[in-house]
N, C-alpha and C positions, 0 to 999 in steps of 0.2 A: 475390453470396450475402450476405446480411446476417450478420454474427458480432455474438453476445453471448458472453459471458464471464461465469463466475460464481466469487466468490472468498467463502467461508463458512467457519465453524467447526464446519459440522455432520459433519463426519465422511462415512462413505457407508454406516454399518449400518444407519441408521434409516429411509431411506427421504426424507429431507427435501430432498435436493438432487435426487433422480428425480421429488418432486413438483413442484419449480420448472421441470423440464424439460418436464414435461407439462404444465403449466399453458402456456410458450412455446409447445409446439405446438398446444395447444387454441387460445391468442388469436391466431396466426398463420393458423391455417385460419378460425378465426371472422371476422378482420377482412379476410380475403381471399375473405369471401364463399364458403366451400366448396373452392375452389381451392387445392391442393396449393401451398404456398408453403414452400420451404425456407429454415430459419435455422440456422448453424452454430451450434451452442451448445459453447462450449470450457471444460472446468474447469482454472479458474487456479490455485486451491488453496483445497480444499476442510477440511484438516488443521490451519484457523490453530489457535492456543490457544484454548480456550474464552473469550469474551468481550473476546479481549485487541485492542483498538482500534490500539492501536501498533503491534503485529504487523503487522495488515492493512493499515495506511494504508503501512508498506515494502514490502510486497508489491506493492500497487497503484502506487505510485508506480514502481517499477523492473522491472516485468513489463509493463504497460500500454502502454509508448512502443513496444514492439517491434510492436505491430499497425496493421494496416491504418488510414487514417482514418475516421472513422464507426463504429467499433467502439464498441459500448454494454458499458460492463461494469458488471454488477452486484455491489456489495460487500453481505454481510451478515453482519456483525461487531456486534453489535445487545442489548448487555446490556439496554438502557432500551427496548425494543420495548413499544409500547403507550403509551408515558408521553411527556413535554414533546418530547422531540426532532422536529423534524420530517423526515418522507420527502420527498426532496429528488431532481432530477435536476440535473447540473450539467454543462456544456459547457468542458471545459479544453483549448486546442491542438486539434488535431484528432479529441481523443476523447470521447466521454460517457459520464459517469458516474450511476448507479444506487442509492441507497442511504439510512442516515439521517445526517444533519446531526450525528456525535458526536464527528468527528475522522478518523474513516477517508478523507476527502480532503483532509487536511491538508498533505499534500507536493505533490499534483497540481492544486488551485487554488489561487488568490490573490483577493485582493479585488475584481480587475478583472474576473474570469470568471463568468458569467453562471449564476443557478441559478433555480431554478423549483420550487416547493412541488406536490408530487404530490398529487393531488386525485381525488375522486369515488368512493373507496375506505372509504364509511363502514361498509360492512358485513362488513370483514375483521376475521378473527380478532386479537385483541388480541396474540396469541402468536406470530403467523407471518405478519408483513409479506413475508419472504422469497416466501412463495406466494401470498399475496394483495394484496399491493402492489408489488412493487420487482418480481417475473417479468411479470407482465401491463403493466406500466407500460414496463417495458424494451421488451418487446415492441411495445407499441402506439406507442413512438418510432421505430421502425424502421418500421413499417407506415406511419406517418404523414409519412414521408419528412422524419425528425428537426424536426418542428416539435412544441415541447411545447408544452401548453395551460395547464398551470397558473402562478398568480401568482408574478412575479418575485419572489425572496427575495435574502438577503445571507446567507452561512455563517457560522456563529458555533462551529459545533465546533473544538475544539483539542486540541492533544495536552500532555500535563502537562511538557514541557520548553519549550515555547514556541518562540517565532521563537529562530535561531540567533544569537547575538551575535557582535557584526564580531570577528574573528580569532582567535576559537575554535571548538571544535565540542564536540558531546557523543556519546556512544553512543548511537544509537537502534534499534540492532537485534541481535538474538545470533542468529547460525544456527545448524542445524543441528551443525555442525562446532565450534560454539564460539566461531567467530570475532566480534570485536567490530565492526561497521559503525558509522562515525560520520557526521555531517551535514560535516564539514569537508572542503572540495573541496581535491581532490589540489594544485592548484594552490597552494594557502595551505600546505599543509604541509609545504613546503620540504626540507631534507636530511632532517630527524630532528624528531619530536614526543614528548611529554613526556605521559604518561598513568599515573596512581597514583605520581607520584612516580620512574617509572622513563623514562629516555630511549632513544628508540630511533630510530635509523637508518631512513628510509624505502627499502626495497630493492624490487628488481622483480618478485621471486618468492619463493614459500616457498622453493627452494631455495637460495637465495641464503643463508638462516643454516643454522646447525647446527642438526641435530637437537633437537627438546627445548626450543630456545631461541624468545623471543620475539621478534615480528619486527612492523614496520609496513610498508605497502604500499599504493598506489592500487588498489583493487578494480575490479570492473567496474560499478559503478553512478560512479566518477570521484570516489570519495570515498575519506580515509584510511581502513583496516582494521587491527585486531590482530589476528595469531595468535600461536598454538606450534605450529612445525615438528614435526608427527607428533602432535599434542597439541591442549588446549583452553584457550584463552586467556580466558576465562571462568570458569575455576576456580583458573588461576594467579594472577589479578589480583581474584578474588574481585569479578568484575565485574556492576553492574546499569545497564540503561538509565539515562541521564540524568550519568552519568559524564562530565566534562570531559576534553578532550583539545585541549592547543595547541601551535603551532609550538616547538619547541626553540632556543633562543639557542645560535647555531654557538659550539662550543667555540674556544679559543687557536687550535688548532693549524690551523683552519680558514679561520682568516684570512689564513694565510699562502701 
C-alpha cells in the first residue's frame, strides 16, 4: 500500500490537515477511475511551531529515514505560501518529498538529488498550497508509479546557518525537553565537546551524569546532543539554534 506522510504547522483544531487528507482520498479515487485505491496517510508531525522551517527540516530529516522506500513525505511549513518559492518534488535516496523549496528539505536533499517543479495547479488558492498543490501532487506521484512530470530544477532553499563547517557543529534543533540537538557527528565529537564556554564529557546516557548537571552524548540521530539531567539545557545555557559546539582539546591528564 502506498504511504504518504504529513508534516505541517497546521495543528489539528482548524481542519486544515483533514482537508489535505480528503484531497488525497479524492485524488486517489479519481485517478483510480472510481476504484477504491487505498493510500496510507501517516501524520508525522502537525504541531511544528508556526512558520518554523528549520524545525520542520530536522523533523523530516530524522523521522523519514524510518519509512519504507518510495514513501512520499508532504511537508507544509510555508510562511512564503503564494510567493516566489517554488513548489517541488524531490527524490532523495529511497524517499520522495513534496513541498516548498524554502529550506525544509535542506537536511535530506543534496545538490545531486533530482528535483522537479510542481506544475499545473494555476487555480490553486494562494494561501493553501497544502490542500490545492502538495496533497494532490503527492497522490498523483503515487498513482503515476513515481514518475514526476514537472520541469527539472535545483533546490535553492537553505537554513540560516548554512552548511556545517568542517570540524565543528551548530545547535540545529531544540526538542520539547530542552535538549540541544547539534549537527556535529558523534564520531567527530570525541571524548568531550565545548559549548558556550562549558567543557562537557561525552557520556553514554543521561544517568551517567548527576541530577541537574549538563552532559553531552550521542543522540538517536547520531549527532552530539547537550542536555541537563532532569532539566532543560536550553534554559541553563540560554541557548539558541546556531550556537557553536566544537570538539574539546584533551585535558593534560587525558594524554597520560
